[in-house]
C-alpha positions as CSV (number, residue, x, y, z in Angstrom):
1,M,11.0,18.8,-93.7
2,L,11.2,15.3,-92.2
3,R,13.9,13.0,-92.9
4,K,13.4,9.5,-93.8
5,A,14.2,7.1,-90.8
6,S,17.1,4.8,-91.2
7,P,16.3,1.2,-91.4
8,A,17.8,0.6,-87.9
9,M,15.7,3.4,-86.3
10,S,12.5,1.8,-88.0
11,Q,13.1,-1.5,-86.6
12,T,13.8,-0.1,-83.1
13,L,10.3,2.1,-83.5
14,K,8.5,-1.3,-84.4
15,Y,9.9,-3.1,-81.3
16,F,8.7,-0.2,-79.0
17,L,5.3,-0.1,-80.5
18,R,4.9,-3.7,-80.0
19,S,5.9,-3.3,-76.4
20,V,3.5,-0.7,-75.7
21,A,0.7,-2.8,-77.5
22,V,1.5,-5.8,-75.3
23,A,1.4,-3.7,-72.1
24,V,-1.9,-2.3,-72.9
25,F,-3.2,-5.7,-73.6
26,V,-2.0,-7.1,-70.3
27,I,-3.3,-4.2,-68.3
28,S,-6.7,-4.5,-69.9
29,L,-6.8,-8.2,-68.9
30,A,-6.0,-7.3,-65.2
31,P,-9.3,-6.3,-64.1
32,A,-11.1,-9.4,-65.8
33,E,-8.6,-11.7,-63.8
34,A,-9.1,-9.9,-60.5
35,D,-12.9,-9.9,-61.0
36,A,-12.5,-13.8,-61.7
37,A,-10.6,-14.1,-58.4
38,T,-12.9,-11.9,-56.6
39,R,-15.7,-14.1,-57.7
40,K,-13.8,-17.3,-56.6
41,T,-13.1,-16.0,-53.4
42,A,-16.8,-14.9,-52.8
43,A,-17.7,-18.4,-53.7
44,K,-15.4,-19.9,-50.8
45,K,-16.9,-17.4,-48.3
46,P,-20.0,-19.2,-47.4
47,E,-18.2,-22.2,-46.8
48,A,-15.5,-20.4,-44.7
49,R,-18.0,-18.8,-42.6
50,R,-20.0,-22.1,-41.9
51,V,-16.7,-23.7,-41.0
52,Q,-15.8,-20.8,-38.7
53,R,-19.2,-20.7,-37.2
54,N,-19.0,-24.8,-36.4
55,F,-15.6,-24.2,-35.1
56,S,-16.5,-21.1,-32.8
57,A,-19.8,-23.4,-31.7
58,S,-17.5,-26.1,-30.9
59,I,-15.4,-23.9,-28.6
60,R,-18.5,-22.2,-26.9
61,R,-20.6,-25.7,-26.6
62,K,-20.4,-27.2,-23.3
63,P,-19.1,-30.7,-23.2
64,A,-21.7,-33.5,-22.6
65,P,-22.3,-34.2,-19.0
66,M,-21.0,-37.6,-17.9
67,R,-23.7,-39.8,-16.9
68,A,-22.9,-40.9,-13.2
69,V,-23.1,-44.7,-12.8
70,A,-24.5,-45.6,-9.3
71,P,-22.2,-48.1,-7.4
72,A,-24.0,-51.6,-7.1
73,K,-26.1,-51.7,-3.8
74,P,-24.3,-53.9,-1.4
75,S,-26.4,-56.9,0.0
76,F,-27.1,-57.5,3.6
77,G,-24.3,-60.3,3.8
78,Q,-21.8,-58.1,2.3
79,I,-22.6,-55.4,4.8
80,A,-22.3,-58.1,7.7
81,G,-18.7,-59.2,6.3
82,L,-20.3,-62.9,5.7
83,H,-18.2,-63.1,2.3
84,Q,-15.0,-63.2,4.5
85,A,-15.6,-66.5,5.8
86,A,-13.5,-69.2,3.8
87,D,-14.7,-72.6,2.8
88,E,-13.1,-75.6,1.4
89,L,-14.8,-75.4,-2.0
90,A,-14.3,-71.6,-2.3
91,L,-18.0,-70.9,-2.7
92,K,-19.0,-67.5,-3.9
93,S,-22.1,-67.7,-1.8
94,S,-21.7,-66.2,1.6
95,V,-24.3,-68.7,3.1
96,A,-24.4,-72.4,2.1
97,L,-26.0,-75.5,3.5
98,V,-26.0,-78.9,2.1
99,I,-28.0,-81.7,3.9
100,D,-28.8,-85.4,3.2
101,Q,-32.5,-85.2,3.1
102,D,-32.9,-88.8,4.1
103,T,-30.2,-89.0,7.0
104,R,-30.2,-85.2,7.7
105,E,-26.5,-85.4,7.9
106,V,-24.9,-82.2,7.2
107,L,-22.5,-82.4,4.4
108,L,-21.4,-78.5,4.3
109,R,-22.3,-75.3,6.2
110,K,-21.2,-71.9,5.8
111,N,-22.8,-69.1,7.8
112,D,-25.9,-71.3,7.9
113,A,-27.2,-69.5,10.9
114,A,-27.3,-66.1,9.1
115,V,-30.8,-64.6,8.7
116,L,-30.8,-62.6,5.2
117,P,-33.6,-61.5,2.8
118,I,-34.4,-64.3,0.6
119,A,-35.8,-62.8,-2.6
120,S,-38.0,-64.9,-4.7
121,I,-37.4,-68.1,-2.7
122,T,-40.4,-66.7,-0.9
123,K,-42.5,-68.0,-3.6
124,L,-41.9,-71.6,-2.5
125,M,-44.0,-70.6,0.6
126,T,-46.6,-68.9,-1.5
127,G,-47.0,-71.9,-3.7
128,L,-47.0,-74.2,-0.8
129,L,-50.1,-72.2,0.8
130,V,-52.0,-72.0,-2.5
131,S,-51.5,-75.8,-3.0
132,E,-52.6,-76.7,0.5
133,A,-55.6,-74.3,0.4
134,K,-57.1,-76.7,-2.2
135,L,-58.4,-73.7,-4.2
136,P,-59.8,-74.3,-7.8
137,M,-56.8,-74.2,-10.0
138,D,-58.9,-73.6,-13.0
139,E,-60.4,-70.4,-11.6
140,V,-59.3,-67.4,-13.8
141,I,-57.7,-64.6,-12.1
142,T,-57.2,-61.2,-13.6
143,I,-54.0,-59.1,-13.0
144,T,-54.7,-55.9,-11.5
145,Q,-53.2,-52.5,-10.6
146,E,-52.5,-54.0,-7.2
147,D,-50.4,-56.6,-8.7
148,V,-47.7,-54.3,-10.1
149,D,-44.5,-53.8,-8.4
150,T,-44.2,-50.6,-6.2
151,E,-41.2,-52.1,-4.2
152,K,-38.5,-52.6,-6.8
153,H,-40.6,-51.3,-10.0
154,S,-39.5,-54.4,-11.8
155,S,-41.2,-55.4,-15.3
156,S,-43.7,-58.1,-16.2
157,R,-45.1,-59.6,-19.3
158,L,-48.3,-60.0,-17.4
159,H,-50.0,-56.8,-18.3
160,V,-52.9,-55.3,-16.1
161,G,-56.0,-57.0,-17.3
162,A,-54.5,-60.3,-18.4
163,S,-56.5,-63.3,-17.0
164,L,-54.9,-66.6,-16.4
165,P,-56.2,-69.7,-14.6
166,R,-54.8,-69.9,-11.0
167,A,-52.6,-73.1,-12.1
168,E,-51.0,-71.2,-14.6
169,L,-50.2,-68.2,-12.1
170,M,-48.5,-70.8,-9.9
171,H,-46.7,-72.4,-12.7
172,L,-45.3,-68.9,-13.7
173,A,-44.5,-67.9,-10.2
174,L,-42.4,-71.2,-9.5
175,M,-40.8,-71.4,-12.9
176,S,-40.3,-68.1,-14.2
177,S,-40.3,-66.2,-10.8
178,E,-43.2,-64.0,-12.0
179,N,-43.9,-61.5,-9.4
180,R,-47.4,-60.3,-10.6
181,A,-48.5,-64.0,-10.6
182,A,-47.4,-64.4,-7.2
183,H,-48.8,-61.3,-5.9
184,A,-52.2,-62.1,-7.6
185,L,-52.2,-65.7,-5.8
186,G,-51.8,-63.9,-2.5
187,R,-54.4,-61.2,-3.2
188,T,-57.0,-63.8,-4.4
189,Y,-56.5,-66.0,-1.4
190,P,-59.7,-66.4,0.9
191,G,-59.4,-63.3,3.3
192,G,-57.0,-61.3,1.0
193,L,-53.4,-60.6,1.0
194,E,-53.3,-59.6,4.7
195,T,-54.6,-63.0,5.6
196,F,-52.3,-64.8,3.2
197,V,-49.3,-63.2,4.7
198,A,-50.4,-63.9,8.2
199,Q,-51.0,-67.5,7.0
200,M,-47.2,-67.6,5.5
201,N,-45.9,-66.8,8.8
202,A,-48.1,-69.0,10.6
203,K,-47.0,-71.9,8.3
204,A,-43.4,-71.0,9.2
205,Q,-44.0,-71.0,12.7
206,T,-45.7,-74.5,12.4
207,L,-42.6,-76.0,10.4
208,G,-40.1,-74.6,12.9
209,M,-39.0,-72.1,11.1
210,K,-38.1,-69.7,13.8
211,D,-35.8,-67.4,11.8
212,T,-38.3,-66.6,9.0
213,H,-40.6,-63.7,8.4
214,Y,-42.6,-62.7,5.5
215,V,-44.4,-59.5,4.8
216,E,-45.4,-60.3,1.2
217,P,-45.8,-63.1,-1.3
218,T,-43.1,-62.2,-4.1
219,G,-39.7,-61.8,-2.2
220,L,-39.4,-58.4,-3.7
221,S,-39.4,-56.8,0.0
222,S,-36.2,-57.2,1.9
223,R,-38.0,-57.6,4.9
224,N,-38.7,-61.2,3.7
225,Q,-36.0,-63.0,5.6
226,S,-34.8,-66.4,6.7
227,S,-32.0,-68.6,7.5
228,A,-30.4,-71.5,5.4
229,H,-31.6,-74.0,8.0
230,D,-35.1,-72.7,7.8
231,L,-35.2,-72.9,4.1
232,A,-33.7,-76.3,4.0
233,T,-36.9,-77.2,6.2
234,L,-39.2,-75.4,3.6
235,V,-37.5,-77.3,0.5
236,N,-38.0,-80.6,2.5
237,V,-41.6,-79.8,2.9
238,A,-42.4,-78.3,-0.4
239,Y,-40.6,-81.4,-2.1
240,E,-43.6,-83.7,-0.9
241,D,-45.9,-81.6,-3.0
242,P,-46.1,-83.0,-6.5
243,V,-47.4,-79.7,-8.1
244,L,-44.7,-77.8,-6.6
245,R,-42.1,-80.4,-7.9
246,E,-43.6,-80.2,-11.5
247,Y,-44.0,-76.4,-11.6
248,S,-40.6,-75.4,-10.2
249,T,-38.5,-77.9,-12.4
250,S,-40.6,-77.2,-15.7
251,P,-37.8,-76.0,-18.3
252,G,-40.3,-73.6,-19.9
253,G,-43.5,-73.4,-21.4
254,Q,-45.9,-71.2,-23.7
255,F,-49.0,-69.3,-22.2
256,S,-51.8,-67.3,-23.5
257,V,-51.5,-63.6,-22.2
258,G,-54.5,-61.6,-23.7
259,K,-54.3,-62.2,-27.4
260,R,-50.5,-63.3,-27.5
261,T,-49.1,-66.6,-26.7
262,L,-45.7,-66.0,-24.8
263,Q,-42.7,-68.3,-24.1
264,F,-41.7,-68.2,-20.4
265,N,-38.5,-70.2,-19.2
266,N,-37.1,-71.3,-16.1
267,T,-35.0,-69.1,-14.2
268,N,-32.6,-71.8,-13.2
269,R,-30.8,-73.3,-16.4
270,L,-29.7,-76.4,-14.5
271,V,-33.2,-78.1,-14.9
272,K,-32.4,-78.6,-18.5
273,S,-28.8,-80.1,-17.8
274,P,-28.4,-84.0,-18.3
275,D,-26.0,-83.7,-15.4
276,W,-28.6,-82.9,-12.9
277,D,-31.7,-84.5,-11.6
278,I,-33.5,-81.8,-9.6
279,G,-36.7,-82.5,-7.9
280,L,-37.5,-79.1,-6.8
281,Q,-35.8,-75.7,-7.1
282,K,-36.2,-71.9,-6.9
283,T,-34.2,-69.0,-7.6
284,G,-34.2,-65.6,-6.3
285,Y,-32.5,-62.1,-6.5
286,I,-32.9,-58.5,-5.1
287,S,-30.0,-56.3,-4.4
288,E,-30.1,-56.9,-0.7
289,A,-30.3,-60.7,-0.9
290,G,-27.7,-61.2,-3.7
291,Q,-28.2,-64.2,-5.9
292,C,-30.1,-67.2,-4.1
293,L,-30.8,-70.6,-4.9
294,V,-32.4,-73.5,-3.2
295,M,-32.7,-77.1,-4.6
296,Q,-33.4,-80.8,-3.9
297,A,-31.5,-83.0,-6.2
298,K,-30.2,-86.5,-6.7
299,I,-26.4,-86.6,-6.6
300,A,-24.4,-90.0,-6.6
301,G,-27.3,-91.8,-5.4
302,R,-28.1,-89.3,-2.6
303,K,-31.1,-87.0,-2.1
304,L,-29.5,-83.6,-1.0
305,I,-31.1,-80.3,-0.3
306,M,-28.8,-77.4,-1.0
307,V,-29.0,-73.8,0.0
308,F,-26.9,-71.0,-1.5
309,L,-27.7,-67.3,-0.4
310,D,-26.0,-64.2,-1.1
311,S,-23.9,-65.3,-4.1
312,A,-21.8,-62.6,-5.7
313,G,-22.5,-62.8,-9.1
314,K,-25.4,-63.8,-11.5
315,L,-23.7,-67.1,-12.4
316,S,-21.8,-67.8,-9.4
317,R,-25.0,-69.5,-7.5
318,I,-25.0,-72.1,-10.5
319,A,-21.3,-72.5,-10.4
320,D,-21.5,-73.1,-6.5
321,A,-24.2,-75.9,-7.1
322,E,-21.8,-77.4,-9.7
323,R,-18.8,-77.3,-7.2
324,V,-20.9,-79.1,-4.7
325,R,-22.2,-81.7,-7.1
326,R,-18.8,-82.5,-8.3
327,W,-17.4,-82.6,-4.9
328,V,-20.2,-85.0,-3.8
329,E,-19.6,-87.3,-6.6
330,S,-15.9,-87.5,-5.9
331,Q,-16.4,-88.4,-2.0
332,P,-16.8,-92.0,-0.8
333,P,-20.8,-92.4,0.0
334,A,-20.3,-92.1,3.7
335,S,-18.0,-89.2,3.9
336,A,-18.9,-85.6,4.8
337,L,-17.0,-82.4,4.6
338,T,-15.6,-81.1,7.7
339,P,-17.5,-77.7,8.4
340,P,-14.9,-74.8,7.7
341,S,-14.8,-72.1,10.2
342,T,-17.7,-69.6,9.6
343,T,-19.0,-66.3,10.4
344,V,-22.5,-66.9,12.4
345,I,-24.9,-64.2,12.6
346,R,-28.4,-64.8,13.8
347,Q,-30.0,-61.6,12.4
348,V,-28.9,-59.1,9.9
349,N,-30.9,-55.8,10.0
350,G,-30.9,-53.3,7.4
């Protein structure tokens, strides 16, 4: 016979049963929570695997090779040590010559007997020969594959097949230093390119340019060489030709090339300067020659011929011309700069 439980005992039993029920409920929830955690972790696994793959790949991946930058090719003047010569104006050109065009008085000289590559200053002789030949300037000439630069692989906006009058080709050669234009002028000279180059050298000898030699009409070859004295002679003669004066000092212009009209500008920005009165000019550059510039200009009432060869930087030839202009303007009319000691080299081979 069962005895009736005491109130205290009944209360204890209730607490026990309630605890058991709570425990069972919690245990029943555990698998669900575990499944949820598993699903959450599984959802993260693709992202984790992607991050891990990227990290591992970054470790295995070889670093990108660094592009080697070739050092600037030294000019012939640098190789010969001409830049070590000092002068009172601290010119950056290793060769310089300033002459009064009327009196032939030498105002400044620096390595003026050195024979160096002259780059596109060559085009002055090209233009002079074409002008003196009295060829029809309205004759249309077509740019061919022969005119494409295979020496320095320079670019040109005159595409193969473009046709322009001889006058425009000469304008572009002298103003914008267009290589294909200059080559086409030589190629279409009576007798062809070989005859033209022979005439270039013959003309140089006739003018007394004994240190000058040409192998082609553009200046892209470093074998086109001359001295400051010879170039001053060439500038003096070329200045007498009104066509060369006009074309070389033209600030710019538009030219029809095929179906397009293109703007071409002068390679010498001084032609646009109100501080300058330039009668004739030509720039030039190839790595072997450095930056070059020849000009005829009127300064302080004097007509001067200036030659700057093998200048160190792109703008330094212009800066050298400015130094000379300011110096001449600051001098009494009859004064001349005492020539600095210079390195004189008759021929630089390379």
